[in-house]
C-alpha positions in Angstrom: 35.0 -29.4 13.4 33.8 -26.2 11.6 30.9 -25.9 9.2 31.5 -23.8 6.1 28.7 -21.6 4.9 28.2 -21.5 1.2 27.3 -18.3 -0.7 23.9 -19.7 -1.5 23.1 -20.3 2.2 24.3 -16.9 3.0 22.0 -15.2 0.3 19.0 -17.4 1.4 19.5 -16.4 5.0 19.7 -12.7 4.0 16.6 -12.9 1.9 14.7 -14.7 4.6 15.8 -12.0 7.2 14.6 -9.4 4.8 11.2 -10.9 4.2 10.8 -11.5 7.9 11.6 -7.8 8.8 9.4 -6.5 6.0 6.1 -7.3 7.7 3.8 -4.1 7.8 5.9 -2.1 5.6 8.9 -2.6 7.9 7.4 -0.2 10.5 7.9 -1.0 14.1 4.9 -2.3 15.9 5.2 0.5 18.4 4.3 3.0 15.8 1.0 1.4 15.4 0.5 0.9 19.2 0.8 4.6 19.8 -1.4 5.7 16.9 -4.9 7.2 17.5 -6.0 5.7 14.3 -6.3 1.9 13.6 -5.7 0.1 10.4 -9.4 -0.7 10.2 -10.3 3.0 10.6 -7.7 4.0 8.0 -9.1 1.4 5.6 -12.6 2.6 6.1 -11.4 6.2 5.6 -9.6 5.1 2.4 -12.6 3.4 1.1 -14.7 6.5 1.6 -12.1 8.7 0.1 -11.4 6.6 -3.0 -15.1 5.5 -3.5 -13.8 1.9 -3.7 -14.8 -1.1 -1.6 -12.5 -4.0 -0.9 -9.2 -2.3 -0.6 -6.4 -4.5 0.7 -5.9 -4.5 4.5 -2.1 -5.2 4.2 -1.6 -2.3 1.9 -3.8 -0.1 4.1 -1.5 -1.0 7.1 1.6 -0.2 5.1 0.2 3.1 4.0 -1.1 3.9 7.4 2.5 3.2 8.7 3.9 5.7 6.1 1.5 8.4 7.2 2.2 7.8 10.9 6.0 7.8 10.3 5.8 11.1 8.6 3.8 12.8 11.5 0.4 12.7 10.2 -1.2 10.7 13.1 -3.2 13.7 14.6 -4.4 14.8 11.2 -5.5 11.4 10.3 -7.4 11.1 13.7 -9.1 14.3 12.8 -10.0 13.2 9.3 -11.4 10.0 10.6 -13.7 11.9 13.0 -15.1 14.0 10.1 -15.4 10.9 7.8 -19.2 11.1 7.8 -19.5 14.8 6.7 -16.6 15.7 4.4 -17.1 19.2 3.2 -13.9 19.5 1.2 -10.8 17.3 0.6 -7.7 18.3 2.4 -4.2 18.0 1.3 -4.0 14.8 3.5 -7.1 13.3 2.0 -5.7 13.9 -1.5 -2.4 12.4 -0.5 -4.2 9.2 0.8 -6.1 8.9 -2.5 -2.8 9.5 -4.4 -1.2 6.8 -2.4 -3.9 4.2 -3.2 -3.9 5.0 -6.9 -0.1 5.0 -7.3 0.9 2.5 -4.7 3.6 4.8 -3.4 4.0 6.4 -0.1 6.4 8.5 2.0 8.1 6.0 4.5 9.8 8.8 6.4 13.1 8.0 4.9 12.0 8.2 1.2 9.4 7.1 -1.2 8.5 3.4 -1.1 6.2 1.0 -2.8 3.1 -0.4 -0.9 1.7 -2.2 -3.9 2.2 -2.3 -7.6 -0.2 -4.7 -9.2 -3.0 -3.8 -6.8 -2.6 0.1 -7.3 -6.0 1.6 -8.3 -4.4 3.2 -11.4 -4.7 -0.1 -13.2 -8.5 -0.2 -12.7 -8.7 3.5 -13.9 -6.6 2.8 -17.0 -8.8 0.2 -18.6 -6.5 0.2 -21.7 -3.5 -1.3 -19.9 -2.5 -3.7 -17.2 0.4 -4.2 -14.8 3.6 -5.6 -16.3 3.8 -9.4 -16.5 0.0 -9.7 -15.9 -1.7 -11.7 -18.7 -4.8 -10.1 -20.3 -6.2 -13.4 -21.5 -5.6 -16.5 -23.6 -2.5 -16.4 -26.0 -3.5 -14.2 -28.8 -6.4 -12.5 -27.1 -5.1 -9.2 -28.6 -5.8 -10.5 -32.2 -9.4 -9.9 -32.2 -11.5 -6.7 -31.8 -12.1 -5.7 -28.1 -15.3 -6.7 -26.5 -17.9 -4.0 -26.0 
């Protein structure tokens, strides 16, 4: 007796496999194990650089994976060491801030999305919001904006 696999089952299995393999931005755990910067250190550095508290730890791990995959491990470790006394922002520091604001990062094999709706750009642009995110009750746009 042979079991036939439906197209639906095949698609669901593929989607499940993709979701399972996508943890931490799809970076191998060995990449993080060999890093001289932890996700917690990167998150603290990011909060210092962006001036924002409460950044997402999942996004931080994904962004860290991207910076490690593109060879910035030693430079990140150096940046973490000088975190307390920043004198000037380096190209790497600017790239970290840009990644948090845009939600995009270099994965080592091209540009990838770490987050869309949690990108800091949406907080900076108070006149807009991420697509498909409701701004209030139906018809909220009909009245004048609150001051």
